[in-house]
Steps between C-alpha positions, in 0.01 A plus 500: 500500500287405205379194691417718803301739278300209347414371847378846607280528189355154565434592864332827396284320243406241762400770754292686239324173413424428867365852554278489191370156598424613855319813383282301257370269774276751668177357638192614315159403625270365234154638548196275515318478169131479435428176319178444309219326685421139429267444206315181415467393136458201269785449251259320266323836457816680390465418130126562483297198398655173618448291188544124493488402134800279435741261660831649618756490220810603692592296810660815645171695476372602844175705482471542875796486740496165675288331232635332188172497308182705459300186577524142622271209417404259779333212313458288812289766674344651186653845553642764270717698741603861450777578754474858625642712779474820697822692553612764746717783369694754704808494718358336811351152520348540846165370626252253359279648230163340436385534140142432386441336162177562310369449149396812309349390173378852420859554392470210254175644361668839455789338310255315273315825427830676427600213267815441707406131522281299258128581503408133541702464823326284760516631857575213736212427735577450871429125483785456246789638706642515852679806638604558862319791664825638644874447536759631745834652405690395810734715707841505331362362173430679174256252345186304573431235237157366409333305222199561283367146442267455203294191411717324239215290357289811447783680318571192285132470404495850351717413200639823355363769731624791708421520871588776744494599865616817677677452836520811718696565821430732792642541849430696815857432622691671217443722201431325171663617178184578301682461170576134575197411709304288252617208289278407208571135424406413140528134396480375142376144549650383168824428689324210676397326179783358289 
C-alpha cells in the first residue's frame, strides 16, 4: 500500500511537471526593433589628437583595431606610414559606403591658437604627404583601411620638431559621426633620430 501511494505521488508530480512545462512554452512574437542607423567615424579621432611621440612600449598595445602600431617606417620607399581607417557603426552592414578624405588644416591652426598642440608645430605641406581622396567601406564590412604616407627624408631632416595634419571624412552615402570626423595627426620627429 505504501509502495502504491509513492507511485501515485510520483505520477502526480510528473503530471504537474508536464503541465507546467507545456504552459510555459507559449509562443510569443518578438516585435521588430528599431536599430540605430549606420554612422561613419574614424577610431583615430576617438581620443582627440592622434599623437605619435614614442615607440610602442607594450607589444600588446593596439591603438587602432587591426593595426599593431601608430606608424610604420618604410625605409626602402622613404615613407613614414600612419595606418588609419574609416569604420561603420550600427547593426546593419549593408551597401557600399563611399567616404571622402580631405585635409583640414584650419583645425590644426585652431589647436595651435588654443595651445592644445605646441605653438611651433609645422603643418605638413601637400608635397610632403600622400592621402587617398576616398575609400569604400564595402557591403558586409565594417572597415575601410587607408594610409597617410609622409616623406620620411623630410621628417628625418627636421631634427626635433612637431608636424601635424588634420584628416577629415565626409560621405553622401551615410551619416558621419561629427564627434569622430577629424583626426589630427601630430608627429614628434625626435622618434626618428636616435
